[in-house]
MDAnalysis code that builds the backbone (N, CA, C; Angstrom):
import MDAnalysis as mda
import numpy as np

u = mda.Universe.empty(501, n_residues=167, atom_resindex=np.repeat(np.arange(167), 3), trajectory=True)
u.add_TopologyAttr("name", ["N", "CA", "C"] * 167)
u.add_TopologyAttr("resid", np.arange(1, 168))
u.add_TopologyAttr("resname", ["MET", "LEU", "ARG", "PHE", "LEU", "ALA", "PRO", "ALA", "GLY", "ALA", "ALA", "LEU", "LEU", "LEU", "VAL", "MET", "ALA", "CYS", "SER", "SER", "SER", "SER", "SER", "SER", "PRO", "SER", "GLY", "GLY", "THR", "SER", "CYS", "ASP", "THR", "ALA", "ASP", "ASP", "CYS", "PRO", "GLN", "TRP", "ASP", "CYS", "MET", "CYS", "LYS", "GLY", "ASP", "THR", "GLU", "PRO", "ALA", "GLY", "VAL", "SER", "GLY", "CYS", "ALA", "PHE", "HIS", "ALA", "CYS", "ILE", "ASP", "GLY", "ASN", "ALA", "TRP", "CYS", "THR", "SER", "ALA", "CYS", "LYS", "ASP", "ARG", "GLY", "VAL", "ALA", "SER", "VAL", "SER", "GLN", "ARG", "PRO", "SER", "VAL", "ALA", "ASP", "SER", "THR", "GLU", "CYS", "SER", "GLN", "TYR", "CYS", "GLU", "LYS", "ALA", "ALA", "SER", "LEU", "ASN", "CYS", "THR", "ARG", "ALA", "SER", "THR", "GLU", "CYS", "ARG", "HIS", "ASN", "ALA", "CYS", "SER", "LEU", "GLN", "TYR", "ALA", "ALA", "CYS", "ALA", "ASP", "ALA", "LEU", "ARG", "ALA", "GLU", "LEU", "ALA", "CYS", "LYS", "VAL", "GLY", "THR", "GLY", "THR", "TRP", "SER", "CYS", "ASP", "SER", "TYR", "GLY", "ASN", "LEU", "SER", "VAL", "THR", "SER", "THR", "CYS", "ARG", "GLN", "SER", "SER", "ALA", "CYS", "SER", "ALA", "ASP", "ALA", "GLY", "ALA", "ASP"])
u.atoms.positions = np.array([
    [12.333, 5.415, -25.095],
    [12.902, 5.278, -26.414],
    [14.402, 5.127, -26.266],
    [14.963, 4.186, -27.000],
    [16.401, 3.988, -27.026],
    [16.937, 4.503, -28.348],
    [18.036, 5.212, -28.305],
    [18.653, 5.685, -29.532],
    [20.122, 5.310, -29.483],
    [20.572, 4.647, -30.519],
    [21.969, 4.246, -30.605],
    [22.584, 4.896, -31.830],
    [23.751, 5.453, -31.670],
    [24.470, 6.034, -32.791],
    [25.655, 5.147, -33.104],
    [25.822, 4.811, -34.370],
    [26.946, 3.985, -34.797],
    [27.519, 4.591, -36.068],
    [28.818, 4.406, -36.292],
    [29.413, 4.928, -37.521],
    [28.750, 4.303, -38.751],
    [28.751, 5.011, -39.852],
    [28.148, 4.512, -41.090],
    [28.755, 3.179, -41.466],
    [27.924, 2.246, -41.858],
    [28.379, 0.933, -42.282],
    [28.623, -0.033, -41.134],
    [28.552, 0.411, -39.893],
    [28.794, -0.475, -38.750],
    [27.510, -1.229, -38.417],
    [27.667, -2.415, -37.938],
    [26.515, -3.216, -37.533],
    [26.303, -3.040, -36.038],
    [25.073, -3.003, -35.625],
    [24.738, -2.856, -34.214],
    [23.967, -4.084, -33.792],
    [24.444, -4.718, -32.760],
    [23.768, -5.908, -32.234],
    [23.224, -5.546, -30.864],
    [21.932, -5.666, -30.695],
    [21.287, -5.376, -29.416],
    [20.683, -6.670, -28.910],
    [21.095, -7.085, -27.729],
    [20.593, -8.313, -27.135],
    [19.802, -7.955, -25.894],
    [18.569, -8.416, -25.836],
    [17.736, -8.203, -24.656],
    [17.323, -9.569, -24.159],
    [17.311, -9.734, -22.849],
    [16.946, -11.034, -22.294],
    [16.068, -10.849, -21.075],
    [15.283, -11.857, -20.802],
    [14.465, -11.882, -19.605],
    [14.990, -12.985, -18.704],
    [14.760, -12.830, -17.434],
    [15.223, -13.828, -16.471],
    [14.054, -14.288, -15.635],
    [14.105, -15.537, -15.218],
    [13.076, -16.049, -14.324],
    [13.610, -16.142, -12.902],
    [14.657, -15.416, -12.630],
    [15.273, -15.407, -11.308],
    [14.287, -14.891, -10.270],
    [14.475, -15.279, -9.019],
    [13.549, -14.866, -7.969],
    [13.840, -13.473, -7.434],
    [14.878, -12.823, -7.924],
    [15.116, -11.455, -7.473],
    [15.232, -10.540, -8.676],
    [14.951, -9.273, -8.464],
    [14.965, -8.316, -9.546],
    [16.372, -7.768, -9.726],
    [16.614, -7.051, -10.827],
    [17.925, -6.459, -11.020],
    [18.307, -5.497, -9.899],
    [17.321, -4.884, -9.257],
    [17.626, -3.960, -8.166],
    [17.813, -4.680, -6.840],
    [17.659, -5.996, -6.842],
    [17.876, -6.756, -5.623],
    [16.627, -7.003, -4.809],
    [15.456, -6.521, -5.272],
    [14.219, -6.712, -4.526],
    [13.691, -8.127, -4.662],
    [12.805, -8.494, -3.767],
    [12.176, -9.810, -3.802],
    [11.172, -9.865, -4.945],
    [11.063, -10.992, -5.597],
    [10.117, -11.179, -6.676],
    [8.685, -11.153, -6.132],
    [7.745, -10.578, -6.909],
    [6.359, -10.477, -6.433],
    [5.386, -10.417, -7.598],
    [4.114, -10.694, -7.283],
    [3.024, -10.502, -8.235],
    [2.103, -9.365, -7.786],
    [1.917, -9.214, -6.463],
    [1.097, -8.133, -5.901],
    [1.812, -7.570, -4.677],
    [1.329, -6.452, -4.183],
    [1.921, -5.847, -2.987],
    [1.795, -6.758, -1.769],
    [0.807, -7.648, -1.770],
    [0.661, -8.592, -0.654],
    [1.851, -9.536, -0.543],
    [2.617, -9.693, -1.622],
    [3.799, -10.554, -1.612],
    [5.020, -9.859, -1.007],
    [4.900, -8.586, -0.711],
    [6.040, -7.766, -0.288],
    [5.901, -7.293, 1.159],
    [7.027, -6.969, 1.792],
    [6.935, -6.402, 3.137],
    [6.297, -5.013, 3.094],
    [5.685, -4.645, 4.174],
    [5.120, -3.302, 4.299],
    [6.074, -2.501, 5.179],
    [6.341, -1.284, 4.779],
    [7.315, -0.437, 5.468],
    [6.632, 0.739, 6.143],
    [7.159, 1.142, 7.289],
    [6.756, 2.386, 7.954],
    [7.903, 3.369, 7.789],
    [7.575, 4.510, 7.245],
    [8.566, 5.551, 6.992],
    [8.192, 6.772, 7.830],
    [9.115, 7.234, 8.631],
    [8.886, 8.425, 9.453],
    [9.863, 9.508, 8.981],
    [9.303, 10.601, 8.473],
    [10.128, 11.739, 8.086],
    [10.374, 12.604, 9.320],
    [11.477, 13.307, 9.342],
    [11.785, 14.193, 10.469],
    [10.664, 15.214, 10.612],
    [10.181, 15.381, 11.833],
    [9.098, 16.318, 12.110],
    [7.715, 15.702, 12.059],
    [7.570, 14.475, 11.538],
    [6.268, 13.805, 11.482],
    [5.955, 13.144, 12.820],
    [4.675, 12.969, 13.097],
    [4.260, 12.279, 14.324],
    [3.693, 10.895, 14.035],
    [3.345, 10.616, 12.785],
    [2.816, 9.307, 12.383],
    [3.616, 8.809, 11.194],
    [3.939, 7.531, 11.171],
    [4.651, 6.999, 10.013],
    [3.737, 6.840, 8.807],
    [4.305, 6.953, 7.637],
    [3.588, 6.672, 6.397],
    [3.886, 5.236, 6.031],
    [2.871, 4.463, 5.709],
    [3.062, 3.070, 5.340],
    [3.124, 2.917, 3.839],
    [3.995, 2.048, 3.376],
    [4.105, 1.803, 1.948],
    [4.467, 0.346, 1.716],
    [3.900, -0.184, 0.673],
    [4.252, -1.511, 0.198],
    [3.947, -1.493, -1.277],
    [4.751, -2.145, -2.040],
    [4.458, -2.141, -3.447],
    [5.217, -3.182, -4.217],
    [4.650, -3.521, -5.350],
    [5.242, -4.460, -6.278],
    [5.261, -3.764, -7.629],
    [6.440, -3.419, -8.103],
    [6.576, -2.754, -9.397],
    [7.459, -3.603, -10.293],
    [6.963, -3.916, -11.461],
    [7.708, -4.734, -12.421],
    [8.166, -6.047, -11.790],
    [7.289, -6.644, -10.990],
    [7.517, -7.937, -10.326],
    [8.663, -7.913, -9.322],
    [8.927, -6.747, -8.741],
    [9.932, -6.638, -7.685],
    [9.370, -5.776, -6.562],
    [9.566, -6.206, -5.320],
    [9.112, -5.422, -4.168],
    [9.907, -4.128, -4.083],
    [9.214, -3.068, -3.703],
    [9.911, -1.793, -3.547],
    [10.857, -1.861, -2.358],
    [11.876, -1.064, -2.400],
    [12.864, -0.968, -1.334],
    [12.391, 0.128, -0.373],
    [12.119, -0.238, 0.879],
    [11.621, 0.724, 1.859],
    [12.561, 1.884, 2.082],
    [13.863, 1.635, 2.134],
    [14.832, 2.718, 2.344],
    [14.822, 3.712, 1.193],
    [14.797, 3.207, -0.033],
    [14.795, 4.094, -1.200],
    [13.505, 4.907, -1.252],
    [12.357, 4.258, -0.968],
    [11.099, 4.982, -1.005],
    [11.085, 6.090, 0.040],
    [11.530, 5.774, 1.262],
    [11.523, 6.772, 2.328],
    [12.467, 7.930, 2.032],
    [13.617, 7.632, 1.464],
    [14.558, 8.693, 1.108],
    [13.921, 9.657, 0.125],
    [13.181, 9.117, -0.842],
    [12.497, 9.955, -1.819],
    [11.334, 10.726, -1.180],
    [10.538, 10.036, -0.362],
    [9.369, 10.661, 0.266],
    [9.753, 11.764, 1.244],
    [10.898, 11.616, 1.883],
    [11.331, 12.565, 2.909],
    [12.441, 13.489, 2.409],
    [12.581, 13.644, 1.112],
    [13.724, 14.364, 0.561],
    [13.847, 15.801, 1.069],
    [12.751, 16.451, 1.392],
    [12.817, 17.835, 1.872],
    [13.106, 17.952, 3.361],
    [12.796, 16.899, 4.129],
    [12.942, 16.973, 5.590],
    [13.944, 15.985, 6.154],
    [14.227, 14.933, 5.425],
    [15.131, 13.896, 5.909],
    [14.363, 12.767, 6.574],
    [14.966, 11.591, 6.571],
    [14.356, 10.397, 7.129],
    [14.676, 10.292, 8.615],
    [13.657, 10.131, 9.438],
    [13.865, 9.896, 10.870],
    [14.029, 8.407, 11.136],
    [13.208, 7.567, 10.476],
    [13.325, 6.115, 10.664],
    [12.618, 5.370, 9.544],
    [13.087, 4.150, 9.313],
    [12.473, 3.226, 8.367],
    [12.441, 1.869, 9.051],
    [11.279, 1.239, 9.060],
    [11.195, -0.086, 9.659],
    [10.127, -0.903, 8.944],
    [10.321, -2.202, 8.960],
    [9.314, -3.082, 8.388],
    [8.152, -3.156, 9.363],
    [6.931, -2.942, 8.843],
    [5.749, -2.955, 9.702],
    [5.460, -4.379, 10.150],
    [5.311, -4.585, 11.456],
    [4.975, -5.931, 11.939],
    [3.562, -6.328, 11.506],
    [3.375, -7.615, 11.310],
    [2.061, -8.104, 10.907],
    [1.915, -9.563, 11.331],
    [0.712, -10.058, 11.168],
    [0.437, -11.477, 11.387],
    [0.064, -12.111, 10.046],
    [0.616, -11.564, 8.954],
    [0.268, -11.984, 7.599],
    [0.508, -13.462, 7.339],
    [1.443, -14.071, 8.050],
    [1.737, -15.484, 7.838],
    [0.942, -16.404, 8.766],
    [0.024, -15.844, 9.522],
    [-0.734, -16.643, 10.493],
    [-1.927, -17.344, 9.838],
    [-2.373, -18.406, 10.476],
    [-3.565, -19.132, 10.035],
    [-4.779, -18.206, 10.064],
    [-4.882, -17.383, 11.101],
    [-6.035, -16.485, 11.251],
    [-6.112, -15.486, 10.100],
    [-4.968, -14.947, 9.691],
    [-4.941, -14.003, 8.572],
    [-5.331, -14.714, 7.283],
    [-4.778, -15.897, 7.064],
    [-5.109, -16.664, 5.853],
    [-6.601, -16.958, 5.777],
    [-7.196, -17.375, 6.894],
    [-8.631, -17.679, 6.912],
    [-9.460, -16.417, 6.652],
    [-9.063, -15.304, 7.249],
    [-9.771, -14.039, 7.046],
    [-9.722, -13.645, 5.567],
    [-8.540, -13.669, 4.982],
    [-8.383, -13.246, 3.588],
    [-9.050, -14.207, 2.612],
    [-9.036, -15.495, 2.905],
    [-9.732, -16.469, 2.059],
    [-11.231, -16.226, 2.086],
    [-11.774, -15.940, 3.266],
    [-13.205, -15.670, 3.368],
    [-13.550, -14.379, 2.628],
    [-12.713, -13.374, 2.770],
    [-12.937, -12.103, 2.067],
    [-12.923, -12.315, 0.555],
    [-11.956, -13.055, 0.058],
    [-11.842, -13.301, -1.384],
    [-13.026, -14.106, -1.916],
    [-13.582, -14.984, -1.086],
    [-14.682, -15.841, -1.541],
    [-15.947, -15.041, -1.853],
    [-16.067, -13.832, -1.315],
    [-17.245, -13.008, -1.575],
    [-17.192, -12.321, -2.935],
    [-15.994, -12.206, -3.504],
    [-15.818, -11.563, -4.812],
    [-16.409, -10.165, -4.879],
    [-16.209, -9.369, -3.845],
    [-16.662, -7.977, -3.874],
    [-15.910, -7.251, -4.991],
    [-16.622, -6.462, -5.774],
    [-16.018, -5.843, -6.957],
    [-14.929, -4.828, -6.634],
    [-15.010, -4.178, -5.492],
    [-14.013, -3.168, -5.155],
    [-13.161, -3.580, -3.962],
    [-13.181, -4.832, -3.618],
    [-12.391, -5.293, -2.474],
    [-10.909, -5.199, -2.816],
    [-10.122, -4.828, -1.849],
    [-8.677, -4.711, -2.037],
    [-8.065, -6.078, -2.288],
    [-7.068, -6.102, -3.135],
    [-6.311, -7.335, -3.351],
    [-5.180, -7.445, -2.331],
    [-5.082, -6.498, -1.436],
    [-4.010, -6.476, -0.451],
    [-4.551, -6.763, 0.947],
    [-5.298, -7.826, 1.090],
    [-5.922, -8.186, 2.352],
    [-4.897, -8.340, 3.469],
    [-3.806, -9.027, 3.181],
    [-2.808, -9.299, 4.227],
    [-2.232, -8.018, 4.812],
    [-2.068, -6.986, 3.977],
    [-1.561, -5.714, 4.504],
    [-2.654, -4.922, 5.215],
    [-3.843, -4.935, 4.660],
    [-4.917, -4.130, 5.230],
    [-5.489, -4.715, 6.514],
    [-5.719, -6.012, 6.539],
    [-6.376, -6.628, 7.700],
    [-5.395, -7.197, 8.717],
    [-4.195, -7.517, 8.300],
    [-3.289, -8.285, 9.163],
    [-2.083, -7.488, 9.636],
    [-2.091, -6.198, 9.411],
    [-0.999, -5.324, 9.834],
    [-1.174, -4.912, 11.285],
    [-0.078, -4.814, 11.989],
    [-0.125, -4.381, 13.394],
    [-0.070, -2.866, 13.542],
    [-0.373, -2.141, 12.489],
    [-0.302, -0.684, 12.561],
    [-1.141, -0.135, 13.715],
    [-2.353, -0.619, 13.865],
    [-3.236, -0.112, 14.919],
    [-3.542, -1.162, 15.977],
    [-2.930, -2.312, 15.859],
    [-3.206, -3.404, 16.790],
    [-2.352, -3.276, 18.044],
    [-2.916, -3.729, 19.144],
    [-2.185, -3.701, 20.410],
    [-1.011, -4.675, 20.374],
    [-1.230, -5.856, 19.837],
    [-0.178, -6.868, 19.746],
    [-0.647, -7.979, 18.815],
    [0.281, -8.852, 18.441],
    [-0.031, -9.926, 17.502],
    [-1.120, -10.862, 18.037],
    [-1.037, -11.225, 19.325],
    [-2.046, -12.120, 19.911],
    [-3.447, -11.523, 19.791],
    [-3.572, -10.229, 20.087],
    [-4.879, -9.571, 20.042],
    [-5.416, -9.508, 18.613],
    [-4.542, -9.226, 17.642],
    [-4.993, -9.147, 16.257],
    [-5.400, -10.516, 15.732],
    [-4.625, -11.552, 16.026],
    [-4.993, -12.903, 15.599],
    [-6.342, -13.303, 16.197],
    [-6.579, -12.991, 17.460],
    [-7.853, -13.318, 18.118],
    [-9.010, -12.572, 17.462],
    [-8.808, -11.290, 17.126],
    [-9.866, -10.516, 16.480],
    [-10.174, -11.069, 15.094],
    [-9.156, -11.428, 14.319],
    [-9.379, -11.994, 12.985],
    [-10.151, -13.308, 13.077],
    [-9.757, -14.178, 14.007],
    [-10.450, -15.461, 14.191],
    [-11.903, -15.239, 14.600],
    [-12.133, -14.287, 15.468],
    [-13.493, -13.976, 15.913],
    [-14.349, -13.508, 14.738],
    [-13.801, -12.626, 13.899],
    [-14.561, -12.115, 12.752],
    [-14.874, -13.224, 11.753],
    [-13.919, -14.129, 11.539],
    [-14.170, -15.247, 10.626],
    [-15.284, -16.124, 11.183],
    [-15.259, -16.381, 12.477],
    [-16.223, -17.285, 13.096],
    [-17.585, -16.693, 13.371],
    [-17.650, -15.401, 13.684],
    [-18.933, -14.834, 14.118],
    [-19.387, -13.596, 13.356],
    [-18.536, -13.045, 12.508],
    [-18.874, -11.809, 11.805],
    [-19.913, -12.010, 10.720],
    [-20.587, -10.927, 10.352],
    [-21.513, -10.925, 9.234],
    [-20.774, -10.307, 8.059],
    [-20.572, -11.096, 7.017],
    [-19.751, -10.706, 5.875],
    [-20.640, -10.417, 4.669],
    [-20.338, -9.327, 3.953],
    [-21.085, -8.994, 2.744],
    [-20.279, -7.985, 1.922],
    [-20.797, -7.728, 0.739],
    [-20.267, -6.652, -0.093],
    [-21.264, -5.505, 0.028],
    [-20.773, -4.301, 0.300],
    [-21.699, -3.170, 0.424],
    [-22.155, -2.712, -0.960],
    [-23.003, -1.697, -1.004],
    [-23.589, -1.250, -2.270],
    [-22.547, -0.685, -3.238],
    [-21.362, -0.366, -2.745],
    [-20.288, 0.140, -3.601],
    [-19.332, -0.963, -4.046],
    [-19.528, -2.188, -3.544],
    [-18.669, -3.296, -3.911],
    [-17.497, -3.515, -2.966],
    [-17.474, -2.783, -1.849],
    [-16.416, -2.954, -0.859],
    [-16.786, -4.058, 0.125],
    [-15.776, -4.712, 0.676],
    [-16.000, -5.724, 1.699],
    [-16.532, -5.056, 2.965],
    [-17.535, -5.668, 3.568],
    [-18.093, -5.185, 4.831],
    [-18.144, -6.351, 5.808],
    [-17.493, -6.170, 6.962],
    [-17.532, -7.188, 8.012],
    [-18.074, -6.517, 9.267],
    [-19.237, -6.971, 9.714],
    [-19.852, -6.438, 10.917],
    [-19.700, -7.475, 12.020],
    [-19.173, -7.025, 13.150],
    [-19.000, -7.955, 14.264],
    [-18.865, -7.179, 15.566],
    [-18.975, -7.905, 16.645],
    [-18.736, -7.320, 17.966],
    [-17.322, -7.650, 18.447],
    [-16.517, -8.242, 17.568],
    [-15.148, -8.629, 17.922],
    [-14.287, -7.375, 18.086],
    [-13.597, -7.313, 19.182],
    [-12.690, -6.190, 19.447],
    [-11.388, -6.729, 20.001],
    [-10.334, -6.002, 19.744],
    [-9.041, -6.411, 20.267],
    [-8.975, -6.151, 21.761],
    [-8.347, -7.057, 22.435],
    [-8.094, -6.887, 23.863],
    [-7.037, -5.804, 24.031],
    [-7.222, -4.940, 24.986],
    [-6.219, -3.900, 25.227],
    [-5.042, -4.447, 26.018],
    [-5.245, -5.566, 26.675],
    [-4.170, -6.168, 27.460],
    [-3.495, -7.243, 26.616],
    [-2.205, -7.144, 26.502],
    [-1.433, -8.136, 25.762],
    [-0.400, -8.740, 26.675],
    [-0.084, -9.984, 26.382],
    [0.951, -10.657, 27.161],
    [2.309, -10.096, 26.747],
    [3.335, -10.810, 26.992],
    [4.688, -10.350, 26.630],
    [4.941, -10.493, 25.132],
    [3.888, -10.691, 24.361],
    [3.992, -10.821, 22.913],
    [4.643, -9.551, 22.355],
    [5.763, -9.711, 21.716],
    [6.524, -8.558, 21.237],
    [6.038, -8.044, 19.895],
    [5.196, -8.756, 19.198],
    [4.736, -8.226, 17.926],
    [4.383, -9.269, 16.913],
    [5.014, -9.187, 15.769],
    [4.615, -9.981, 14.615],
    [5.068, -11.425, 14.696],
    [4.481, -12.203, 13.782],
    [4.862, -13.603, 13.623],
    [6.227, -13.690, 12.990],
])
């Protein structure tokens, strides 16, 4: 609620405008879903595993530094980094397109973050190979709860070349 006080008899002019600019007033990247935004790893002091976050609020990507500062307010931030992924790869696009084509009722709309993140992957090459294998040989369905189910024998190779990470 906005409340404005003005002297008696004074006129008040309130102008509100919308912008179609590609960035938000806070400086974030424009977005429609969290898949349009970077995913961040936030490590609070004393933690052993990073917390991952990505979000799109009011058509602007969340700021990883601001989120981590808030999340770690009692302990302090140890590190903030953008999570590596293969989200821009052909293999990720094919995987997510196939997933979307099934129209599972409870399937995540954030395929690129969930399936294409290097959070648990050995390296980018291994994750791209696993995604391609699942697209080509996996058995795809929606389970009884409406979640995407991909059954396959595809596994990531534990050996990676000098691949440093994301695309």
